[in-house]
C-alpha positions as semicolon CSV with decimal commas, in nm:
position;residue;x (nm);y (nm);z (nm)
1;M;-12,964;6,675;-0,066
2;A;-12,770;6,350;-0,147
3;L;-12,440;6,517;-0,120
4;I;-12,574;6,579;0,281
5;L;-12,710;6,268;0,326
6;Q;-12,443;6,026;0,199
7;S;-12,186;6,149;0,469
8;L;-12,303;6,063;0,817
9;G;-12,129;6,345;0,926
10;R;-12,259;6,598;0,697
11;T;-12,589;6,470;0,802
12;V;-12,543;6,532;1,194
13;I;-12,459;6,903;1,104
14;A;-12,753;6,963;0,901
15;S;-12,928;6,826;1,145
16;L;-12,754;7,066;1,387
17;V;-12,813;7,397;1,178
18;L;-13,162;7,267;1,134
19;L;-13,193;7,272;1,488
20;M;-13,085;7,602;1,552
21;L;-13,305;7,705;1,271
22;I;-13,569;7,626;1,470
23;L;-13,467;7,720;1,813
24;L;-13,433;8,109;1,624
25;A;-13,738;8,080;1,464
26;V;-13,931;7,965;1,747
27;S;-13,801;8,229;1,973
28;S;-13,783;8,525;1,731
29;H;-14,189;8,446;1,672
30;Y;-14,265;8,414;2,087
31;G;-14,015;8,681;2,147
32;V;-13,811;8,452;2,403
33;S;-13,465;8,573;2,461
34;V;-13,207;8,322;2,366
35;S;-12,931;8,345;2,631
36;F;-12,721;8,142;2,786
37;E;-12,879;8,161;3,157
38;H;-12,962;7,861;3,363
39;F;-13,294;7,778;3,189
40;W;-13,103;7,759;2,870
41;F;-12,799;7,534;3,011
42;A;-13,027;7,317;3,133
43;L;-13,245;7,252;2,831
44;L;-12,901;7,195;2,676
45;F;-12,828;6,914;2,944
46;R;-13,148;6,786;2,923
47;W;-13,134;6,787;2,555
48;L;-12,797;6,619;2,525
49;H;-12,928;6,373;2,804
50;V;-13,197;6,234;2,577
51;L;-12,971;6,239;2,273
52;C;-12,729;6,033;2,458
53;G;-12,947;5,792;2,605
54;V;-13,178;5,726;2,274
55;M;-12,826;5,573;2,125
56;W;-12,763;5,391;2,455
57;I;-13,072;5,227;2,507
58;G;-13,135;5,216;2,094
59;L;-12,814;5,036;2,058
60;L;-12,937;4,825;2,385
61;W;-13,254;4,679;2,195
62;Y;-13,068;4,629;1,879
63;F;-12,840;4,408;2,040
64;N;-13,115;4,214;2,198
65;F;-13,409;4,253;1,951
66;V;-13,209;4,255;1,635
67;Q;-12,859;4,113;1,682
68;I;-12,891;3,849;1,923
69;P;-13,202;3,637;1,738
70;S;-13,080;3,695;1,421
71;M;-12,705;3,532;1,494
72;P;-12,826;3,177;1,430
73;K;-13,005;3,262;1,118
74;I;-12,655;3,427;0,972
75;P;-12,479;3,161;0,799
76;D;-12,110;3,070;0,932
77;E;-11,886;3,186;0,644
78;Q;-12,095;3,579;0,687
79;K;-12,100;3,611;1,054
80;P;-11,707;3,724;1,082
81;A;-11,833;4,044;0,934
82;I;-12,083;4,055;1,237
83;G;-11,809;4,002;1,486
84;K;-11,532;4,137;1,304
85;V;-11,717;4,451;1,191
86;I;-12,035;4,589;1,301
87;A;-12,038;4,457;1,652
88;P;-11,694;4,626;1,754
89;A;-11,846;4,963;1,616
90;A;-12,196;4,914;1,761
91;L;-12,053;4,847;2,153
92;F;-11,809;5,143;2,069
93;W;-12,150;5,374;2,057
94;F;-12,319;5,160;2,269
95;R;-12,068;5,216;2,568
96;H;-11,988;5,589;2,536
97;A;-12,351;5,697;2,498
98;A;-12,411;5,485;2,866
99;L;-12,137;5,704;3,005
100;W;-12,273;6,014;2,844
101;T;-12,613;5,938;2,942
102;V;-12,503;5,906;3,306
103;V;-12,260;6,208;3,253
104;T;-12,535;6,476;3,125
105;G;-12,814;6,290;3,398
106;L;-12,585;6,370;3,661
107;L;-12,488;6,730;3,535
108;L;-12,827;6,777;3,504
109;A;-12,940;6,670;3,853
110;G;-12,679;6,911;3,985
111;M;-12,761;7,190;3,796
112;N;-13,138;7,178;3,858
113;G;-13,050;7,093;4,229
114;Y;-13,222;6,723;4,318
115;F;-12,872;6,589;4,286
116;V;-12,849;6,462;4,677
117;S;-13,255;6,415;4,684
118;A;-13,269;6,181;4,399
119;F;-12,997;5,967;4,533
120;T;-13,151;5,907;4,838
121;L;-13,465;5,866;4,733
122;Q;-13,678;6,142;4,889
123;P;-14,054;6,261;4,807
124;G;-14,102;6,456;4,539
125;V;-13,807;6,350;4,348
126;H;-13,851;5,974;4,400
127;S;-13,904;5,860;4,059
128;I;-13,623;5,993;3,903
129;G;-13,381;5,912;4,186
130;I;-13,487;5,538;4,106
131;G;-13,424;5,597;3,722
132;M;-13,104;5,730;3,807
133;W;-13,032;5,427;4,027
134;L;-13,150;5,186;3,748
135;A;-12,941;5,418;3,502
136;L;-12,643;5,349;3,744
137;V;-12,652;4,984;3,714
138;M;-12,714;4,947;3,359
139;A;-12,378;5,162;3,304
140;F;-12,223;4,984;3,542
141;N;-12,275;4,657;3,362
142;V;-12,201;4,806;3,032
143;W;-11,842;4,912;3,104
144;F;-11,768;4,671;3,354
145;I;-11,930;4,287;3,212
146;I;-12,078;4,339;2,891
147;W;-11,775;4,524;2,710
148;P;-11,466;4,303;2,910
149;N;-11,689;3,981;2,798
150;Q;-11,743;4,126;2,461
151;K;-11,405;4,203;2,368
152;K;-11,295;3,795;2,478
153;A;-11,628;3,666;2,269
154;L;-11,534;3,887;1,955
155;G;-11,132;3,820;2,003
156;M;-11,008;4,122;2,104
157;V;-10,825;4,047;2,342
158;S;-10,659;3,676;2,374
159;V;-10,835;3,430;2,611
160;P;-10,867;3,018;2,563
161;A;-11,094;2,882;2,300
162;E;-11,321;2,750;2,574
163;A;-11,334;3,101;2,736
164;K;-11,521;3,262;2,420
165;P;-11,887;3,122;2,443
166;K;-11,894;3,167;2,835
167;A;-11,775;3,536;2,792
168;A;-12,024;3,574;2,536
169;R;-12,331;3,400;2,749
170;L;-12,207;3,630;3,038
171;A;-12,232;3,921;2,822
172;M;-12,542;3,815;2,612
173;L;-12,769;3,754;2,964
174;T;-12,628;4,079;3,166
175;S;-12,763;4,236;2,851
176;R;-13,051;4,127;2,868
177;F;-13,094;4,218;3,233
178;N;-13,017;4,553;3,123
179;T;-13,261;4,509;2,891
180;M;-13,484;4,418;3,196
181;L;-13,410;4,717;3,426
182;S;-13,462;4,953;3,042
183;L;-13,838;4,994;3,062
184;P;-13,874;5,071;3,448
185;M;-13,605;5,294;3,413
186;L;-13,721;5,515;3,102
187;Y;-14,069;5,499;3,290
188;C;-13,911;5,666;3,609
189;M;-13,761;5,921;3,403
190;V;-14,108;5,987;3,220
191;A;-14,281;5,969;3,518
192;Q;-14,068;6,268;3,728
193;Q;-14,165;6,522;3,457
194;N;-14,542;6,411;3,507
195;G;-14,575;6,449;3,877
196;G;-14,352;6,066;3,984
197;L;-14,493;5,713;3,984
């Protein structure tokens, strides 16, 4: 077991194998036909959507509840480890999780036939529509405000020294804005599955 858990790649593969075993056990026990019909594709994309969303919002909350408040407590000589190693890796997963949350969500909306009606906030799907709009604003912020400014703040792109604190502040405030939107967005996503707002 230690051999599996010492490698992130092997741990993820083991997790997927465990998922497949559970699916096979449940489907054979309950007589469910495991076929690739619409139901299974929709289930797969919903699972991928939730999986990506958990990573995205989890990292958003990590930045806002852990990293940002902890930075003033870290001695200056240790801060480069955060800025040069941890933050770039976390930002990679953060922005790609945001992208794939949106992509899988849009595919899921199309597969289930509510793509246009959700975006136009029609009755019956207005909760998911509000959630989708909030998520799109948040994803835009990740890719077009937070990420470009974090690259400046972390020294990944050359900018004058006085521009770094301004970029860091804008990235932080935009991240806080996304944190503010995250609770209503998550509520709307869950509410739709339970009858709406």
